[in-house]
C-alpha positions in Angstrom: 0.1 0.1 0.1 2.6 2.5 1.0 5.0 1.5 -2.1 2.0 1.9 -4.5 0.7 5.3 -3.0 4.4 6.6 -3.2 4.7 5.7 -6.5 1.6 6.9 -8.1 2.2 10.3 -6.1 5.4 10.9 -7.3 5.5 9.4 -10.8 8.9 11.4 -11.5 10.9 9.9 -8.6 12.8 6.3 -9.4 12.7 3.6 -7.2 15.6 4.6 -5.3 13.9 7.7 -4.2 11.0 6.2 -3.5 12.3 3.8 -1.0 14.2 6.7 0.6 10.9 8.2 1.5 9.6 4.8 2.4 11.9 4.3 5.0 11.7 7.8 6.4 8.1 7.5 6.7 8.2 4.1 8.5 10.8 5.8 10.9 8.1 8.6 11.7 5.2 6.0 11.8 7.1 4.3 14.7 7.6 7.9 16.4 3.9 8.1 15.7 2.5 5.2 17.7 5.0 5.6 20.4 4.0 9.6 21.1 -0.1 8.4 20.6 0.4 5.8 23.1 2.1 7.9 25.7 -1.0 10.4 25.2 -3.1 7.9 27.4 -0.6 8.8 30.6 0.9 12.4 29.6 1.0 15.2 32.2 -0.7 18.3 31.3 2.7 20.0 32.0 4.2 17.8 29.6 1.9 18.0 26.9 1.8 21.5 26.4 5.5 21.3 25.8 4.9 19.2 22.9 2.5 20.9 20.9 2.8 24.8 20.4 0.4 26.9 18.0 3.0 29.5 16.3 0.1 32.1 15.8 -2.9 31.4 18.1 -3.7 35.2 17.8 -5.4 34.8 14.5 -8.4 32.5 16.1 -8.2 34.2 19.6 -9.1 37.4 17.6 -12.3 35.7 16.5 -13.2 34.2 20.1 -13.0 37.7 21.5 -15.9 38.8 19.0 -17.6 35.3 20.1 -17.3 34.0 16.4 -17.4 30.3 16.1 -14.6 28.9 13.7 -14.1 25.7 11.6 -10.7 24.4 11.0 -9.4 21.7 8.6 -6.2 19.7 9.1 -5.0 16.3 7.7 -3.1 12.9 8.7 0.1 14.9 8.7 2.8 15.0 11.3 0.9 13.8 14.5 -2.7 14.7 14.3 -3.5 12.7 17.8 -1.4 15.6 19.4 -4.2 17.8 17.6 -7.2 15.9 18.9 -5.7 15.6 22.5 -3.4 18.6 23.3 -4.8 21.7 21.1 -7.7 22.4 23.3 -5.0 23.7 26.0 -3.5 25.9 23.2 -6.5 27.9 21.7 -9.4 30.0 23.3 -12.1 28.4 21.3 -13.7 25.3 22.7 -12.3 22.6 20.2 -14.9 20.0 18.7 -13.7 16.9 16.9 -15.9 14.8 14.3 -15.3 11.2 14.7 -16.9 7.8 13.2 -17.8 5.5 16.4 -16.0 2.5 16.3 -17.5 -1.3 16.2 -15.1 -2.2 18.9 -16.7 -0.4 22.1 -13.6 -1.0 24.0 -11.6 0.9 21.5 -13.8 3.7 21.1 -14.0 4.2 25.1 -10.0 4.3 24.8 -10.2 6.6 22.1 -12.7 9.3 23.5 -10.8 9.0 27.0 -7.6 10.1 24.8 -8.9 12.7 22.7 -11.0 14.2 25.3 -8.5 14.3 28.0 -8.2 18.0 28.0 -11.7 19.0 27.2 -12.2 18.7 23.3 -15.7 17.8 22.5 -16.1 14.4 20.7 -18.9 14.7 18.1 -20.2 11.6 16.4 -20.6 12.0 12.5 -24.5 11.6 12.6 -24.8 14.4 15.3 -22.9 17.0 13.3 -25.7 19.2 11.7 -27.8 18.8 15.3 -24.5 20.2 17.2 -24.2 23.2 14.5 -27.8 24.0 15.5 -27.1 23.8 19.2 -23.6 24.9 19.6 -22.3 25.6 23.3 -22.1 29.3 24.7 -18.6 29.4 24.4 -17.1 30.1 20.9 -16.5 26.7 19.4 -13.8 25.6 16.8 -15.2 22.2 14.6 -11.9 20.2 13.6 -12.5 18.5 10.0 -10.0 16.0 8.3 -9.0 17.2 4.8 -7.9 13.9 3.8 -10.4 11.2 4.8 -11.8 9.1 1.7 -15.6 10.2 1.4 -18.3 7.7 1.8 -19.8 8.5 -1.5 -17.9 9.0 -4.9 -21.1 11.1 -6.3 -21.2 13.3 -3.0 -17.7 14.4 -3.4 -15.4 17.3 -4.8 -13.3 16.0 -7.3 -9.7 17.3 -7.8 -6.3 16.4 -8.7 -4.3 15.7 -5.8 -0.8 14.1 -6.0 -0.9 13.5 -9.5 -4.4 11.4 -8.8 -8.1 12.0 -9.2 -9.1 12.3 -5.8 -12.5 12.4 -3.8 -12.5 15.4 -1.3 -15.1 15.3 1.7 -17.2 18.5 1.3 -18.5 18.8 4.6 -16.0 21.5 5.8 -16.8 23.8 2.9 -20.6 23.0 3.3 -20.7 23.8 7.0 -18.7 26.8 6.6 -20.8 28.4 4.0 -24.1 27.4 5.6 -23.2 29.2 8.7 -20.7 31.6 7.3 -17.9 30.7 9.7 -14.5 31.5 9.0 -12.2 28.4 8.2 -8.5 27.9 8.9 -6.1 25.4 8.0 -4.0 24.1 10.9 -0.4 23.1 9.2 1.3 20.8 11.4 5.1 20.5 11.3 7.4 18.2 13.0 10.1 20.0 14.8 11.6 16.8 16.2 10.6 13.3 17.8 7.6 13.9 20.0 7.9 17.7 19.5 5.3 19.6 16.9 4.2 23.1 15.9 1.0 24.3 14.4 0.8 27.4 12.1 -2.8 28.5 11.3 -3.7 29.5 8.0 -6.9 31.5 7.0 -8.4 30.0 4.0 -11.5 32.2 4.0 -13.0 34.8 6.2 -16.5 34.9 4.4 -17.4 31.4 3.2 -20.8 32.8 1.8 -18.8 34.7 -0.6 -17.0 32.4 -2.3 -17.7 29.7 -5.3 -18.6 26.1 -4.8 -15.3 24.3 -4.6 -13.2 27.3 -3.8 -12.4 26.3 -0.2 -11.9 22.7 -0.7 -9.6 23.4 -3.5 -7.5 26.0 -1.1 -7.3 23.6 1.7 -6.1 20.7 -0.9 -3.4 22.7 -2.2 -2.2 23.5 1.3 -1.9 20.0 2.2 -0.2 18.9 -1.1 2.2 21.4 -0.8 3.1 20.3 2.6 3.5 16.7 1.5 5.7 17.8 -1.5 8.0 19.6 0.7 8.3 16.6 3.5 6.2 13.5 2.2 7.4 11.1 5.0 5.2 12.9 7.7 1.9 12.2 5.7 -0.1 8.9 6.5 0.9 6.8 3.2 -0.7 3.6 4.8 -4.1 4.6 4.4 -6.5 3.9 1.2 -6.8 7.4 0.2 -7.8 6.8 -3.5 -10.4 3.6 -3.0 -13.2 5.9 -4.7 -13.4 5.9 -8.5 -14.4 8.8 -10.4 -17.6 8.8 -11.8 -17.8 8.8 -15.9 -20.0 12.2 -15.9 -17.4 14.4 -13.6 -15.0 16.5 -15.4 -11.9 17.9 -13.3 -10.9 21.4 -14.3 -7.3 22.0 -15.2 -5.6 23.5 -12.0 -4.3 27.0 -12.7 -0.5 27.1 -13.5 -0.6 23.8 -15.3 
């Protein structure tokens, strides 16, 4: 899976270059597993050292105005740090969407870990209800930009890493419906066990955008991150399992 994903994503790289990325990825994956297990027992003081926001003032300014926000990220760096620690780093109440697991034991453990420092966990079936009945404190909803959508026909299609790719439309949909400003949280691995997040404003007034604008922007941010340091993306997941419908035409990217 990893080799296939890398080869399809980087058709200009030779087998040696692909292998080098693959080895770096597995090294990072081992770090990721250990770091994520440690989250179950990590202290608040230690957790705050491990994840730093470089520019929290961007979202804090909206908090002071009582404005709810959306933020989108990806399986890049250590996303479990975001799920567990980020609520300590921003003024907003963070809320994360999750798909309930069939194994209730592991689901309970996941919720305990991710909700350890106050983040709200919202099942996918309850997202719409949450938006209509949000807490009094300004809230920031977290979305994953690289989840494979449930349906190939109810997705946004674009070119991503040299492949036709279906992208979930939820972040753009709810940002436009409620006109919530939307940010991207770009994770950077500083060193083993330490990460920083830079906030990037995608759109301050979503209702003024054209369909697909927001989604296209966050896809390009992630793609640029991957092109710069590919070993930190999760290459083990089946990102391209959806097949593009015959009637879908993908517009060429500007500059290509």
